[in-house]
N, C-alpha and C positions, 0 to 999 in steps of 0.2 A: 249266464248265457253269452256265448261269443257270437257277435254279428260283425258285418263289414258292409257299410253303406257308401263306400267310395273306393272303387277299383277301376283298373284300366286293362284293356287287352290289345291285341294286334289290330282291333278295329279302329284304334286311334294310336296312341304312342306307348302302349304296353308291349312287353316282350313275350307274353304268353298268349296263346290262342284262347278263345272262350272255353273250350273243352279242357285245356291245361289249367286254366285258372280255377275252373270248377273242381277238378281233381285235387288241386293244391288246397282249396278251401275244405274239401272233405278230409284230407290228411291233417289239417290244422284243427279240425273239430268245430268249424264255423257252422252255425245253425241257420243263419239267414244272410243272404248275399245279394248285393245290388251291383250290377255291372253299370258303371257310369262313365262310359267313354265320351271323349270330347266331341260334342256336336254331332253325334250319331247314335242310332239305336241298333246298328248292325251286330255289335257284340252280343247284346241281349237277345236279338232275334236268333242268333246262331245257337243259343242254349236251348231253344224250344224243341229241338230235335234230340236233345241229350237226356240221359238219365240224371236226375238231380241228386240221387243218393241220399234222400231225406232232407236236403237243404231247401229251405224256402227261398225261392228266387224272386227278387223284387225288380220290376222293370224300372230302370233308371237311366239318366243322361246328365252330363255336365255341360251346361250351355254357357257360351261366351257372351258377355255383354259389357256395357260401359256405364260408369258413374264417376262423377267428380274428376274427370280426366284420366281415369285409370281403367284397365281391363279387369273386370270382376267375373268370377265364375259362380254360377248358381246350379246346384244339383237338384234335379227333379226326381223325386222318389214316387214309385207307384203310379207312374203316368200310363195313360192309355196310348200304346204305341201306334194306334190307328187313328188318333185324333187329328183331324185336318189342320188345325192351327199349329200343332207341334210338327207335323210333317212339313208344312210350308216353311216354318222357321228353320228347321234343320237343312232343308234344301238351300235356303238363303245363306245360312252359315257356311255350308260347304262351298258355295260359290265364292264367298268372301275368303275362305281359306285358300282356295285355288289362286285367287288374285294376289293374296299376300305372299304365297309361295313363290310366284314369279318375281315379285319385287325383292324378296329376301335373296333369291338366287342372283339377281342382278347386282345387289350390293356385295355379295360374296365374290362374284366374278371380278368386281372392281378391286377387291382385296387380294386377288390372285388365285381364287379357288374356282376355276372354270368347271362347268359340268354339274354344279350343285343341284339344279332342278331335277335333272334326270336321275341323279344319284339318290336324292331324297325321295323322289317318287317311287323308285325301285324298292327302297326300304319300307315305304308306307304300304306298297301293294294296293289292295282294295280299301285300305283304311283311310281315315281322315288324316291329311298331311299336317304335321305339327313341327314346331321348331326342333324338338328332340331328334326328328329324322335327319334334319340338316346337321345337327351336332354329331350324331353317330357317323354320318357320311364324312364329315370333316376329320374325325378321328381315323376312320378306316383308310382315308386317302393320305394320311400323314400330315394334314394341315394343322392339326391340334393334337396335343398329347392326351387329352381327356375330354369327356363331355362337359365337365364342370368348367374347364378352361375355355372351351368353345363358347359357353354362355358368358363367362367373365369377360372375354375379349371381344366377341363378335355378335352374339345372339341375345344376350341378356338385356334387361331394361336400360334404355339410354345408349345402347351400343349400335353400331352401324346396321346390323340385321334386325333391329327391333322396329319392325314396320308397324306403325299405328294404323289399325284397321277400324273402320267405322262400324263396330259391332252394334247390335240393337241396344236400346236403352234398358237399364235395369228393370224399370216398371213394366216395360213391354214384355220382357223375358219372363218375369214372374206371372204376368197375366196369361201367357201362353201355357205355362206349366199348370196353373190353376184351371184353365179351360180344358186341359187334358186330364183333369181329375187328379193331378199329382200334388205332392207336398214340396214347396220350394224351400231349399236349404242353402244358406250362405256358406260357400265352400272356403276352407282354409283361411279364416279371417286374418291370421297373423302374417300370412305370406305377402300381403299387400304392403307391409311395412308402413302402415299409416300411423300417425300420432294417435294418442288415446282419444283426443277430441274428434278427429276425423273418422276414426273407427266407430265411435258412438253415433256420429252423424250418418254413417253408412247404415248402421243397424236401424236407425230411425227411418231412413228412406226405404230400407228393405221391408220393415214391418208395415209402414204406411201403405206400401204397394201390395201387401198381401203375403209377404214372406212369413214363414211359420217357425223356422228352426235355424240354428247356427251350429256349425261343427266345433266341438270342443276338443276332439281328437281327430287328427288327419295325418298321422304318422308318428313321429317321436317328439311329442311335446313334453316339457318338464311339468312336474306337479304344480309349480307356481303358475305356469302358463295356463294349464287346465283349470286351476282354481279361478284365475282371473276371467277366463272365458265363461265359466259357469256363473260368476257374479254378473257379468255383462248380460248373459241370457236372462237371468232373473230380473235384472233392472229393466230390460226391454220386453219382458213378458214373452220370451221366445222359448221354444223347446230346444233340446240339444240333440245333436246327431254325432255319430262316431264312425270312423273308418280309417283305413290304413293309407289311402291314396296310393295303393300298391301299383307300381309299374313293372318292376322287375326285382329279382333278388340281388341285393347288394349290401355291403357291410354297414352302410349308414342309414339304410331304409328300414321301415317297419314291415314286418310280415303280415299276412292276412289275419284278421280277427281282433276284435276289441271287446273286452268284457263290459257289459252294460252297467256293471256296478260302479264304473267310473263316474256315472252321472250323479251319484249321490242322491240328494233330495230334489234334483231338478227333473222335470218331466221330460222323458225321452221320446223322440219322434217314432221309435219303434212301437210305442204304445198305440199310435194311430195307424201305422203301416201294416203291422203284423196281425 
């Protein structure tokens, strides 16, 4: 069975509209799909007026939080979109994103890229404004040759445009997802570039706070990386989740859909969600 429990649309920093993403999922043979835009449910809400074409749609969101001095992302699967605690947190996160965008633009202007805020807002449209919007604007305006270069030089971790935002704490974020009836999933655990010891400590904190699953596939992981994450899930008594973390079609990214057989003998979160 092909599923995808980590995807993005134009509601945040994806290139496809919710309807386009759904059609692509149909073409790919995906049977269950979660739209997990950054700090918004707008993408999922847009699908409610669309024909699902036999795909099971899971209400999802990817929430920003902090732990150990780092920004962490937690995917909430099967959440109640009308739950007040979740709505309140998303409103708070959107305000934080707006404040961060102003500060990023100010940094970029100091570097010679004036007009970044208006440009990034135009690209984001009604969606949640994210660093990739600034990166794409920098490329379009000729300030950077590529999005990856924009992150490497100005927007990535530790760079001038890496504005540290006081996101909610990990435990608070997990509690909100649980209060909304959802399943908290630790997103892309290898992306944080933690040491093995710190990653295990994160998983302990995640589990202690009520987290239930960890992503073992979120794009193009090697077999060795997947095996290591499955062992970590077993060690920490966590279920596994899989997704593409699809934002747009590009040569180095994964397309929609992951076969659940990759979980092997580890319990998959889809057993709870579907």
